[in-house]
C-alpha positions in Angstrom: -24.2 -56.8 117.1 -25.3 -53.6 117.7 -24.6 -50.4 114.9 -21.3 -51.1 113.8 -22.1 -54.8 112.8 -24.7 -54.2 110.7 -23.8 -56.5 108.5 -24.1 -56.8 104.7 -26.1 -59.2 103.8 -24.0 -62.3 101.7 -23.4 -61.8 98.4 -23.8 -58.3 98.0 -21.3 -56.2 96.3 -19.4 -53.9 98.8 -19.5 -50.6 96.4 -17.1 -47.8 95.3 -13.6 -48.0 96.3 -11.9 -46.8 99.2 -10.0 -43.0 98.8 -6.4 -44.0 100.8 -7.9 -42.0 103.7 -10.5 -44.6 104.3 -11.1 -47.8 106.0 -13.4 -50.6 105.5 -13.5 -53.0 108.2 -13.9 -56.7 107.7 -15.8 -59.6 110.2 -14.9 -63.2 109.2 -17.3 -65.5 111.1 -17.8 -68.6 111.9 -21.8 -68.7 112.7 -22.8 -70.9 114.8 -20.4 -73.5 113.3 -18.7 -76.1 115.2 -14.6 -76.2 116.4 -13.9 -77.1 112.2 -15.5 -73.9 111.6 -13.0 -70.9 114.2 -9.9 -73.2 112.2 -11.2 -72.5 108.7 -12.0 -68.1 109.9 -8.4 -67.8 111.3 -7.4 -69.7 107.9 -9.7 -67.2 105.7 -8.7 -64.1 107.6 -5.3 -64.7 107.1 -5.6 -65.4 103.5 -7.5 -62.8 102.6 -4.6 -60.4 104.8 -1.8 -61.8 102.5 -4.2 -61.2 99.0 -5.1 -57.8 100.1 -1.0 -57.2 100.7 -0.6 -58.8 97.8 -2.9 -56.0 95.5 -1.7 -53.1 97.1 -3.6 -52.8 100.5 -2.9 -51.9 104.1 -4.3 -53.7 106.2 -4.9 -54.4 110.1 -5.7 -58.1 111.6 -7.6 -59.4 114.5 -5.6 -61.9 114.9 -2.9 -62.6 117.1 0.2 -64.3 115.5 -0.1 -67.8 116.7 -3.8 -68.5 117.0 -5.2 -71.1 114.8 -8.5 -70.7 115.3 -11.2 -67.3 116.5 -14.8 -68.0 116.6 -14.8 -64.0 114.4 -12.2 -62.0 113.3 -11.5 -58.8 112.2 -10.1 -57.6 109.2 -9.4 -53.9 108.0 -8.7 -53.1 104.7 -7.4 -49.9 102.8 -6.3 -47.5 100.1 -7.3 -47.3 96.2 -9.0 -50.4 94.9 -10.3 -51.6 98.3 -13.5 -51.7 97.9 -13.6 -53.7 94.5 -11.0 -56.6 96.6 -13.8 -56.7 99.2 -16.7 -57.0 96.8 -14.7 -59.8 95.8 -14.6 -61.5 99.1 -18.0 -60.8 100.8 -20.2 -64.1 101.3 -20.3 -66.6 102.0 -16.4 -68.9 101.8 -16.7 -72.2 101.7 -13.1 -74.7 101.9 -12.4 -77.2 101.5 -10.6 -79.7 103.8 -10.9 -83.5 105.1 -8.2 -83.3 107.7 -10.1 -81.0 109.9 -12.2 -83.7 111.6 -10.7 -87.1 112.0 -12.8 -89.6 110.7 -15.5 -88.1 109.7 -15.2 -87.1 106.0 -16.5 -84.1 106.5 -14.6 -82.3 103.2 -16.3 -78.2 102.9 -16.7 -75.9 105.5 -18.4 -72.3 105.3 -17.4 -69.0 106.9 -19.1 -65.8 105.7 -17.1 -62.5 104.9 -19.3 -59.3 106.1 -19.0 -56.2 105.8 -19.4 -54.2 108.7 -20.5 -50.0 109.4 -18.4 -48.3 110.4 -17.5 -48.4 115.1 -20.2 -45.8 116.2 -17.9 -44.9 119.1 -14.7 -42.6 118.2 -11.2 -44.6 118.2 -9.8 -45.6 121.0 -7.2 -43.2 122.8 -4.2 -44.9 121.9 -1.0 -45.4 124.3 2.0 -44.5 122.1 4.0 -46.2 124.5 2.6 -49.5 123.3 2.7 -49.0 120.1 6.1 -50.4 117.8 6.1 -49.1 114.7 7.7 -51.2 111.8 8.8 -49.9 108.5 8.8 -52.6 105.1 8.7 -52.1 101.5 5.5 -51.2 100.1 5.7 -52.4 96.9 2.4 -54.3 95.2 0.1 -53.4 93.4 -1.9 -50.8 94.3 -1.6 -46.7 94.0 1.1 -44.9 91.4 2.9 -43.3 94.9 4.2 -46.7 96.6 7.7 -48.0 95.3 10.2 -49.9 96.2 11.5 -48.1 99.7 10.4 -49.2 102.9 8.1 -46.2 103.2 5.1 -48.4 104.0 4.5 -48.8 108.0 3.1 -51.4 110.8 1.4 -50.5 113.4 1.6 -53.1 116.8 -0.6 -52.8 119.4 2.6 -54.5 122.2 -0.6 -55.2 124.6 -3.1 -57.7 122.1 -0.2 -58.1 119.5 -2.4 -56.6 116.9 -1.4 -55.1 114.1 -2.3 -52.8 110.7 0.0 -51.8 108.3 -0.5 -49.1 105.8 1.2 -48.9 102.5 -1.5 -45.8 100.0 0.1 -43.0 101.5 3.1 -40.5 99.6 5.6 -41.7 102.6 6.2 -43.6 105.5 5.7 -40.5 107.5 2.0 -40.7 106.0 2.1 -44.0 106.3 2.8 -43.9 109.6 -0.3 -41.6 111.2 -1.9 -43.9 109.7 -1.6 -46.9 110.3 -1.9 -45.9 113.6 -5.6 -44.8 112.5 -6.0 -47.6 111.3 -5.1 -49.9 114.4 -7.0 -47.1 116.8 -10.0 -48.2 114.5 -9.2 -51.9 114.8 -8.9 -51.5 118.4 -12.4 -50.1 118.3 -14.2 -52.2 115.8 -12.7 -55.3 118.1 -13.7 -53.9 121.3 -17.2 -52.9 120.3 -17.6 -57.0 118.6 -16.3 -58.0 122.1 -19.3 -56.0 124.0 -22.0 -56.6 121.8 -20.7 -60.4 122.8 -20.8 -59.8 125.6 -24.5 -58.5 125.9 -25.8 -61.2 124.4 -23.9 -63.5 126.7 -25.7 -61.9 129.7 -29.0 -61.9 127.8 -28.8 -65.5 127.1 -28.7 -66.3 131.2 -31.6 -64.1 131.7 -34.0 -66.0 129.8 -32.4 -69.4 130.5 -34.5 -72.0 131.9 -33.3 -73.8 135.2 -34.3 -77.4 135.3 -34.7 -79.0 138.5 -35.2 -77.1 142.1 -38.2 -75.2 140.9 -39.3 -72.1 143.2 -43.3 -72.7 142.4 -44.6 -76.6 141.1 -48.1 -76.5 139.7 -49.6 -80.1 138.6 -52.8 -80.2 136.2 -55.8 -81.7 139.2 
């Protein structure tokens, strides 16, 4: 996965709490699990994002609305208490659901949540025309500056559907800036992940062995 994707070992704590400006990126992944685990990845990522929002954290999610499954999903978190929140999620997650594979009886599905290193490249340059901003109530616990006014901001990247929220700033203006920065950071992390996946696929293609139609044939005499 490259330098960005040197994941913390399952079960490792995430470290100290994040400041309002710091962003922590998590990857929820099925690893080499079957297709049913891809469904679980999407469900776990959404549950993680919901709990983070309820805890008053800012959240970015690499999962457009309506997508039911994905082999991996990135979740970015920011705000006071983000580090402590991440520590309770990093590692293996068990999702119990007997309906994902009909007639097979399997109920236990495992996915992993890893904390990623910061992206090696600078955040992508966002075209202002491709970003839509929405305001919402900050609410939730979290920072002392939160209130019930419409100060939280959600930045949506229209072409991809990816979004990032900011609710830990002191004002709507600051949250707008933070949401945009976190959206750019999330898109950069997605680009690095996808580039690493393409590199791995190309490597597998190079080492693949074709069966049949040999160029040379040898037989032990």
